[in-house]
Steps between C-alpha positions, in 0.01 A plus 500: 500500500450187719198390689507554874747267660676411170827625367532631152777390272746778442336721773670596818518199729533236230827317415784745592232741612545713195354561171730474201668832474337642826786564726773279353638585167428240227861417487483377859244242410676184371390185322416308813294793636314520164429113512371541852270777397372302207426202726315728742306667227418184325365347828289809559353495148407138554337584825297774337402272208405230746265738685347616178448138394334406831270801475412413142426141592288621798298729265439209259371290803273787602365543152422132497317534831301796366407306183368217724305747707341652183416143374346406834304826527378454142394140562333597832306778341414281192685746272341808642757652743377808671673824432603530866656155493675567161639835650627302802675240277657767277619699792682206649668423173594878462640496853727201416627679185552828698709313751709338225545849329603658830759226554640538142521875542721445800713220354558647151703814614710282731568253217589784260744656752669176568508404134662830412769452763566143387533619138755775615690235693501265206636784291771560751584121509525503124732796501726335764488160329602641163801651663613169638634207317264198488755298697506764772118516513483120542764523779309773667171293497696203655641729772157641571349152526776385739448813717127424510568139610736629763252752623235241535735270689599781740130580549426132580784488750 
């Protein structure tokens, strides 16, 4: 479940355009495909966590602003803030927290979906890797890295 305009790791349209086990059999997905899926999923998890971090930092900034507003109102009213002013200040802080809660309610399911798919993919990687000799696995990584460099050079040309 991706936000509007974003792709979701493992969902149709991402990577090979297929979910693990969606239209290809699991046997058709090789080690390089699994590594690509892991990279895509890890990048998407990082993006989600970055958005959560930014929203959390923003909430902290807004809470600090609200605390200053309360202190200023208390000072201006010589410690006797009116009920109306107190309600206004509390409502602003509550709105900030509601915004944060709304954002987390949207991000958390996306994170959970992507994390589940990454874990499934990691399991698939482990199954494939245990079937390969360590030397074969290292050779496969070298080949993959060489192909990535070649693809970059072709893209730059």
